[in-house]
N, C-alpha and C positions, 0 to 999 in steps of 0.2 A: 424769379421763382424756381427755375431749374436748379441752380446751384443750392438753393436753400433747401429744396426738397431732397437733394442728394446727400444732405447732411442728416437724414434721418434714416430709421430702420426700414420703412416702408415708402419708398421714393415714388412708386407708380400711384399708390393711393393717395399720396400727399398731391401730386400734380393733379390727379383727376379731381379731388375734392376742391382744389383752389380755383381750377379753370371754370368750375361750374358757379363760382361766386360772381354775382352781377355788380357788386359794389366795389370790386377790387380794381383801383386805378392802373392805367397802363405802367407808369413809372413808380412801382411800389418800393418803399424803403424796406430794410430788413424788419424793423419794427412793426410796420404794418403787415408783412407777411406772417410773422408770428401771431400778431393780434387776429388775423384772418383765421389761422390754423386753430387757435383757441375758441373762436366763434363756432367753427365746424364741429369741434369736440362738444361744446356746449348744445348746440342744436342737436346733434345726435344723442346726447345724454337725454334730452326732453323725451325724444322718442323711445329710448331705452325704458325711462320711468313709465311711460305709457304702457309699453309692453308687459312690464312687470305688474303694473296694476291690473292688467287683464288677467294675469296668471292669478293673483290674489281673488279676483272676483269669480273665478271659475274653479276655486280650490275649495268650495264649502264641503266640509265632510272629510277632508284630507289634512290632518292636523300638521303633519311634517311640512308639506307643501306651502300651507298657509302661513306657518312660522317663518319659513325660508324667505318667501315673498314679502312678508312684512319686515323682515331684517333687511332685504335687499332695498326696500323703498326707504327705509331710514338711511342707509349708508350711501344711496344714491343721492339722497338730498344733502348729505354732508359733501359729497363729491361736486355737486352744483355750487354750493357755497364756497368750496375751495378754488373752483375755476374762476368764480368772480373775484376772489381775493388774489388769485394769480394775475388776472387782467389788471386789477387795480394797481398791484405792485408793480407791474411791467410798465404801465403808463406813467407811473411816478419814479421811474428810474432805479427801483429795488429789484434788480434782476435775481439776486441771490434769494430774496423772499418769493419772488415769482415761481422759481424753480422749486422751492420747497412746496408752496401750495399746489403746484401742478403735479408734483409727485405724489403728494396726499390724494389728490383728485383721481390720479390713476390708480393708486393702490385701493381706493374704495370700488372702482369699478372692477377691478381684477377679484377683489374678494366677492363681490355679488355673483360674478360668473362662476367662481369657485364654489360658492354655496349651491347653486342651481344644478350643479352636476349631480348632487345627491338625490334630487327629485326630478331628473330629466326623463319622465316616463310618459309625457305628453308632446304632441307635435309643437304646441305652443311654447312649451319651455325650451325644446330643442332650437325653434327658430329664435327665441330670445336670446339664448346662449350664442348663437351664431352672430346675432346683432351686436351684442355685448362685446364679442371678440373684436369685431370691426372697430367698435367705440374705443376699445383699449389701444388699437393701432393708431388711430387718430389722435388720441391724448399723448401716446408715446411720441408721435412726430412733433407735436407742439413742444413737449418737453426736450426733445433732441435739439429742435432750433434755439430753445433758450440756452442750452448748454453751449452750443456752437457759438451763439451770440456773446455769452459770457467770457468765453474763452478766446475768441478770435477776432471780436468786434464787429462792426457793421458791414464789412465787405464780404459778402456771401461767397465769393469765389475762393476765399481762404477756408471756408467751413468744411469740416470732414464729418463722416458718420461717427456715431458714438464710439468713445474708445474708454478703456478702463486701465487700471494699474497692470492687469494681465497683458495688456498691449504695450507696456512700457510707458504709458501716458499718465501724467501727474498733474492736475489742475494747478493754476497759479495759487500759491500759498499753501498748498497742501503739506508742504515740507517744514512749514514755519512752526514756531512754538505754539502750542494749544493754550488758548486762554480760558481759564476756568473762572467763571463767575462766582462760584460757590466755594468759600474757604472752609467749609466743615463747621462743626459745632452747633449748638442749639439756636435757632432764629430768636434774636432778641426784640423787645419792644412790640410784642404781638398784642393787638388790642382786640379783646373778645367782643364780638357783635352780638351773638345770641348763645344761650346755653341750653344744652339738653340734658334731663335728669329724670330720674325715676320717682322721687318723693317730694318734690317741692311743686308749688302752683305756678310760680313765675318762671316757667322754662317750657320748653317744648318736650314733648313725651317721646318723640321719635327722632332719629337723626334725618329721616326722610323730610318730616315737617319742617325741620331747621333748613335743609337744602332748599326746600320749595320757597321758603321766605327769603332766600338770598336774591339780591337784585339781579335783573337780566343785563347781560352785556355791559358789565362793570367796567369803566373806563380807567386807564392807568395802570399801575402795578400794585395798587393797594389790596390787600388781602381781605376776604371776608372770613373772619375766624369763627368757627363753631366749637364751642367749649362742650366737650362730651364728660359728663360726670361718671364716677364709678358706677359700674353696673354691667348686666348682659342685655344686649339689645338684639333681641331676635327679629331681624328684619333684613331685607335686601335693599340696599341704597342705590339710587341711581342719580347721578349729577348730570342734568340736561345740557345739551350743546351750548345753550346762551348763558349758563351760569359760569363765571369766569372767576379766577383766582380765589377759589374755595379751600380753606384749610381746616382740617379736622384736628383738634387739640384734646387729646385724652389725658387721664390721670396716672397713666402708667401701664407697662405690659402686665397683663394678667388682671388688671383692675378695670379698664375700659374695654368691653369685648363687643364686637359686632359680629354676630354669626348668622348666616342665612342657612336655609335647607334645601337649596335646589342643587340638582346634579343631573348629569346627562342621561342616568338611567330611568328617569321619569319620563312618561309619555309626552311626547311633543317638545321636550326639553333639549336644549343644545349648549355648546361651550359658551357662545355668544351671550346667552341669556342667563348663565348659571352663576356668575360672578356675585359674590356678596356685596361687595363695594365697587362700583364701576362708573367711568365716565360714559355718557351716551355716544361720545365720539372721541377717538384719539386724533392726533395730528391737529390739535387745536392750540389756540393761544392762551386757553387757560390751564389750569392745573388743578390737581387734587392731591394734597399730602396727608399722610397720617403722622402726626406728631405726638409723641408721649413725653410726660413731664418725668423727671427723674425723682 
C-alpha cells in the first residue's frame, strides 16, 4: 500500500483513506489497491452529491445558486457513471479505458467545484467546496495509480509519482504513428431513422421530439440518423446522456438551421445551459454530429 500511495499526488491522504477500509486484505494486489481507491472516490462522491442537494434545497429564491446546484447534481451523476465505467474496465483488463473514464469522472468533480466558487456566499457552499476539493484529491490518486499500473506493471515498488512530457517522460507508444479511424469525406450508407420537417404530417415537428424518440443506450456502433428537412427550427436541443450514436443530417448549409435564443446576459442563464445544440454530457461513448448534404 505504501509504495502504491507514493505514486500519487496526495500520498498521505491515500494512506489514511485506505487504512480506514475494513475489507482490504493484508496481502493486497496492485489491482485490489486501485479498486479500493476507486471505491473511496465513489463513496465520497455520494457524500458530495448529498451536500450539493442540500445547497439546492436551501437556495429557493436565489436563481443563480439554484442553477449552479442543479448543474452540479447533473455533472456529479455523470461522474458517478464514469467511476463505475472505470471500475468495470479495470476489472476486465482494459486499463486504457479505465484511465479515460476515471479522468472524465475527475473532470466532472473539478467542474462542479469550479461552478460553486461563483456562488460561495453561504457556509454550506464553502463547506461543500472544501469537501469536493478532497474528493478531487481522492479521484486524482485513483487515476495516478492507474497510470502507474499501466506504465510500470503490477510491482508497486517500481511505481513513481505522475510525470509528464515536461519531466522528460513519454508513455509507451506515445511516439508511435497515430492511427486515424476517420478517413475524411461524407459518411456513406446512412439510413434515416426519423425525419423532422415543417410542412408534412408524417414527421416530427421539432428536432427535440426526434431526439426524445431515439432509443436509450443503443448498443453497438449503429447510428440513429435524424433527417432534418430544410427550414429554420427555433429551439434549443438537448441530447440526453443515455441517447447514443445520434446523427443529425441536414439539407445543406443555410437550408437546415437550428437557432436558439439563449445567452448568458439573461437572468439565471450560464454558458453551460446556453448552447443551441448540446449533449447532456461530454466524455461519453455516444456522439452527436451535424452533417449537411452538398
